C-alpha positions in Angstrom: 0.0 0.0 0.0 1.4 3.4 -0.9 1.8 6.0 1.8 0.2 9.3 0.7 2.6 12.3 0.6 2.4 14.4 3.7 0.6 11.8 5.9 2.1 11.4 9.4 1.5 8.7 11.9 0.1 11.1 14.6 -0.6 14.5 13.1 -2.7 13.7 10.0 -1.6 15.4 6.9 1.1 18.1 7.0 2.7 20.7 4.7 5.8 22.8 5.0 7.2 25.7 3.0 10.6 27.2 3.5 12.8 29.9 2.0 16.3 31.0 2.6 16.5 34.8 3.0 19.6 36.9 2.9 18.6 38.8 6.0 19.5 38.5 9.7 17.2 36.2 11.6 16.2 39.0 14.0 14.9 41.1 11.1 12.8 38.4 9.7 11.5 37.4 13.2 10.5 41.0 14.0 8.6 41.2 10.7 6.7 37.9 10.8 5.7 38.5 14.5 4.8 42.2 14.0 1.5 43.6 12.9 2.3 43.7 9.1 3.8 40.2 9.1 1.1 38.7 11.2 -1.5 40.2 8.8 0.2 38.4 5.9 0.4 34.9 7.3 -2.2 34.8 10.0 -4.8 37.4 9.0 -5.6 41.1 9.5 -6.2 42.1 13.1 -4.2 39.3 14.5 -2.3 40.1 17.7 -0.2 37.4 19.4 0.8 37.5 23.1 3.9 35.4 23.4 2.5 33.2 26.2 1.3 29.6 26.0 -2.5 29.5 26.1 -2.9 33.1 24.8 -5.9 33.3 22.5 -6.1 35.2 19.2 -8.8 36.2 16.7 -8.3 37.7 13.3 -10.7 40.1 11.5 -11.6 37.2 9.1 -12.7 35.0 12.1 -9.7 32.8 12.3 -9.2 31.7 16.0 -6.7 29.8 18.0 -4.2 29.9 20.8 -0.5 30.0 21.3 0.9 26.5 22.0 4.6 27.4 22.1 6.7 30.5 21.7 10.5 30.8 21.6 11.5 34.4 21.1 13.4 34.9 17.8 13.0 31.3 16.7 9.6 29.6 16.9 5.9 30.3 17.2 3.4 27.4 17.3 -0.3 27.9 17.5 -3.7 26.3 16.8 -5.5 27.7 13.7 -9.2 27.4 12.9 -10.8 29.4 10.1 -14.5 30.4 10.4 -15.4 27.8 7.8 -13.2 25.0 9.1 -14.7 21.9 10.7 -11.6 21.4 12.9 -8.5 23.2 14.0 -5.0 22.6 12.7 -1.6 23.5 14.1 0.6 26.1 12.4 4.3 26.6 13.3 6.6 29.3 12.0 10.3 29.1 12.5 13.3 31.3 11.7 16.7 29.7 11.7 20.1 31.2 11.1 21.9 29.9 8.1 25.1 31.2 6.7 24.8 35.0 6.3 21.0 34.9 6.3 18.2 32.7 7.7 15.6 30.2 6.7 11.9 31.0 7.2 9.6 28.0 7.5 5.8 27.7 7.7 4.5 24.3 8.7 0.9 23.2 9.1 -0.3 19.9 10.4 -3.5 18.1 11.4 -4.9 18.6 7.9 -7.8 16.5 6.9 -6.5 15.0 3.6 -4.7 15.4 0.3 -7.1 18.2 -0.9 -6.6 20.4 2.1 -2.9 19.7 2.0 -2.7 20.9 -1.6 -4.8 24.0 -0.8 -2.6 24.9 2.2 0.6 24.3 0.2 -0.6 26.8 -2.4 -1.6 29.2 0.4 1.8 29.0 2.2 3.7 29.4 -1.1 1.7 32.5 -1.8 2.3 33.8 1.8 6.0 33.1 1.4 6.1 35.1 -1.8 4.4 38.0 -0.2 6.7 38.0 2.8 9.8 37.8 0.6 8.3 40.6 -1.6 8.0 42.9 1.4 11.3 42.0 3.0 13.2 42.0 -0.3 11.4 44.4 -2.6 14.3 44.7 -5.0 14.0 41.0 -5.7 10.3 40.8 -6.5 9.5 38.1 -9.0 
């Protein structure tokens, strides 16, 4: 039997998107956890308190809570859109690499291959927007 791409033993389907950026990790972290960055990847109106159990809500009705926070490196939270039947888990990480850093978006507990493909397209678009803001001279 073939194992479907992205299926984990314990977290359902997952998807991850990453990009190496020629910027200091602190610069990228400040952006993605600040108001403009949060609006791009989480939704307008999102405000995150860096405390486990802290709830959030976006203007579009996405809700969830912080599950883990490591300043400058990792933010893990639950995510449930207004139309979703269940919540998923989103994690964003920033890791130093060479003279720059790697930005990663990861989402797990997805319902199946269709949702995985939709979220892959979503995270790729988000990554392009983030890179476009942080690296305007390199817009594709």
